[in-house]
C-alpha positions as CSV (number, residue, x, y, z in Angstrom):
1,M,-58.1,-45.7,-1.0
2,S,-56.0,-44.2,-3.3
3,S,-55.7,-40.7,-1.8
4,R,-54.2,-42.9,1.0
5,R,-51.5,-44.7,-1.1
6,A,-50.6,-41.1,-2.8
7,K,-50.2,-39.4,0.5
8,V,-48.1,-42.5,1.5
9,A,-45.9,-43.0,-1.2
10,R,-45.0,-39.5,-1.9
11,P,-41.3,-39.3,-1.6
12,D,-39.3,-37.6,1.1
13,E,-38.1,-34.1,0.5
14,V,-34.4,-34.0,-0.6
15,R,-32.4,-33.0,1.7
16,T,-29.5,-30.6,0.4
17,P,-26.2,-30.7,2.5
18,T,-25.3,-27.5,4.9
19,S,-22.1,-27.0,3.8
20,L,-20.0,-28.4,0.6
21,P,-17.5,-30.5,0.9
22,I,-13.9,-28.5,0.5
23,S,-13.4,-29.9,-2.9
24,A,-16.6,-28.6,-4.4
25,R,-16.3,-25.3,-2.2
26,I,-12.9,-24.6,-3.9
27,A,-14.3,-25.2,-7.5
28,W,-17.3,-22.9,-6.9
29,S,-14.9,-20.6,-5.3
30,Y,-13.4,-20.1,-8.6
31,L,-16.4,-19.9,-10.6
32,A,-17.4,-17.1,-7.8
33,S,-14.4,-15.4,-8.9
34,L,-14.8,-15.3,-12.4
35,G,-18.3,-13.9,-12.0
36,A,-16.6,-11.6,-9.5
37,L,-14.5,-10.4,-11.7
38,M,-16.7,-9.2,-14.3
39,I,-18.8,-7.3,-11.8
40,A,-15.8,-5.6,-10.9
41,G,-14.9,-4.6,-14.6
42,G,-18.0,-3.1,-15.2
43,T,-17.6,-1.5,-11.6
44,V,-14.6,-0.1,-12.6
45,V,-15.6,1.0,-16.2
46,L,-18.8,2.9,-14.6
47,V,-17.1,4.7,-11.8
48,N,-13.8,5.8,-13.4
49,A,-16.0,7.0,-16.2
50,S,-18.0,9.2,-13.9
51,V,-17.1,10.0,-10.5
52,G,-13.2,9.2,-11.3
53,T,-13.6,12.0,-14.1
54,A,-15.1,14.2,-11.7
55,A,-12.8,14.0,-8.8
56,C,-9.8,14.3,-10.7
57,R,-10.7,17.2,-13.2
58,A,-8.9,19.7,-10.7
59,A,-5.2,17.7,-10.3
60,S,-2.5,18.1,-12.7
61,S,-1.7,15.3,-15.3
62,D,0.6,13.3,-13.2
63,A,-1.5,13.7,-10.2
64,A,-4.5,12.9,-12.2
65,A,-3.5,9.7,-13.4
66,D,-2.8,8.9,-9.5
67,C,-6.2,9.9,-8.7
68,R,-8.1,7.8,-11.3
69,L,-5.6,5.0,-10.3
70,G,-7.0,5.0,-6.7
71,W,-10.2,5.4,-8.0
72,A,-9.8,2.5,-10.0
73,V,-8.3,0.1,-7.8
74,V,-11.1,1.4,-4.9
75,S,-14.2,0.3,-7.4
76,S,-12.4,-2.8,-8.8
77,L,-12.2,-3.7,-4.7
78,V,-15.9,-2.8,-4.2
79,G,-17.3,-4.3,-7.4
80,L,-15.1,-7.5,-6.1
81,A,-16.8,-7.5,-2.8
82,L,-20.2,-7.1,-4.4
83,G,-19.6,-10.0,-6.6
84,W,-18.1,-12.3,-4.3
85,V,-21.7,-11.6,-1.5
86,V,-24.1,-12.4,-4.3
87,L,-22.3,-15.0,-6.0
88,G,-21.5,-16.7,-2.8
89,V,-24.6,-17.1,-1.7
90,L,-26.0,-18.2,-4.7
91,L,-23.6,-21.0,-4.6
92,H,-23.6,-21.8,-1.6
93,L,-20.4,-20.4,-0.3
94,G,-22.0,-18.0,2.2
95,W,-20.9,-14.6,3.0
96,R,-17.9,-15.3,5.0
97,Y,-16.3,-16.4,1.9
98,A,-16.7,-12.9,0.7
99,V,-15.4,-11.2,3.5
100,A,-12.4,-13.5,3.1
101,A,-11.5,-13.4,-0.3
102,T,-12.5,-9.2,-0.3
103,S,-10.1,-8.9,2.5
104,V,-7.1,-11.4,1.2
105,A,-7.6,-9.4,-1.9
106,A,-7.6,-5.7,0.0
107,L,-4.1,-7.5,1.8
108,L,-2.6,-8.2,-1.9
109,V,-3.1,-4.6,-3.2
110,S,-1.9,-3.0,-0.6
111,V,1.8,-4.9,-1.0
112,D,2.2,-2.9,-4.1
113,R,4.0,-4.8,-6.1
114,L,1.5,-5.5,-9.6
115,E,4.8,-5.7,-11.9
116,T,5.9,-8.5,-10.1
117,W,5.5,-12.4,-10.9
118,W,4.6,-13.7,-7.6
119,W,1.5,-11.3,-6.7
120,W,0.0,-12.5,-9.6
121,A,0.3,-16.1,-8.3
122,L,-0.8,-15.0,-5.2
123,A,-3.7,-13.6,-6.8
124,A,-4.8,-16.5,-8.6
125,L,-5.2,-18.8,-5.1
126,I,-7.1,-16.1,-3.3
127,P,-10.4,-18.3,-4.4
128,A,-8.7,-21.2,-2.6
129,A,-7.5,-19.4,0.7
130,A,-11.0,-18.0,0.7
131,A,-13.0,-21.5,0.3
132,L,-10.5,-23.0,3.1
133,L,-10.6,-20.2,5.2
134,T,-14.3,-20.2,5.4
135,H,-14.9,-23.9,5.1
136,E,-16.6,-25.7,8.1
137,W,-13.9,-27.5,9.6
138,G,-15.6,-28.6,12.9
139,S,-19.1,-28.7,14.2
140,A,-18.6,-27.6,17.4
141,T,-19.3,-24.3,18.5
142,R,-15.8,-23.1,19.4
143,A,-14.3,-23.6,15.8
144,K,-17.1,-21.5,14.3
145,V,-16.1,-18.9,17.0
146,I,-12.8,-19.6,16.2
147,R,-13.7,-19.1,12.5
148,D,-15.7,-15.7,13.0
149,V,-12.9,-14.3,15.0
150,G,-10.2,-14.9,12.6
151,L,-12.3,-13.2,9.5
152,A,-13.2,-10.5,12.1
153,V,-9.5,-10.2,12.6
154,L,-8.5,-10.7,8.8
155,A,-11.2,-8.1,7.6
156,V,-10.0,-5.4,10.2
157,G,-6.4,-5.7,9.2
158,A,-7.1,-5.6,5.5
159,V,-9.4,-2.3,5.7
160,A,-6.2,-0.7,7.5
161,A,-3.9,-2.2,4.8
162,I,-5.8,-0.7,2.2
163,S,-6.6,2.4,4.1
164,W,-2.4,3.1,4.5
165,W,-2.0,2.6,1.0
166,L,-4.6,5.0,-0.4
167,L,-3.6,7.3,2.0
168,R,0.1,7.2,1.6
């Protein structure tokens, strides 16, 4: 009799929500971005010390500085993307968050206005923008398809913009 009571008295499994509320999503996105910045910093140091040195060795002094800067930018975007993917999955933001954040960051880098105040203001809004872009606004299949197509267009545009910026 006691085993029956034990089976019946067990609490049901706690169900976790599949999507976070928008306020929590924005807060977690800033935490994920801090971690992604740390990963990107480590990536820049490792890549610039190894690959950047070897790849830019033959260039003259002015061209070597541009070459090293190019490697630093590319390695920081790769590190940010890696950090956003890992932390996005761990913090329940999803892989779409990483795609959106990396795409918006690449578009911002391709603007090439690092010295202006508004560039930094926009950079501070990247986590919030990515959280808003990837939030599940509707449960309908149509809303999900529109979101995914929009993310694909954003990603293709970001790859084109950063490629143009690197090759010009």
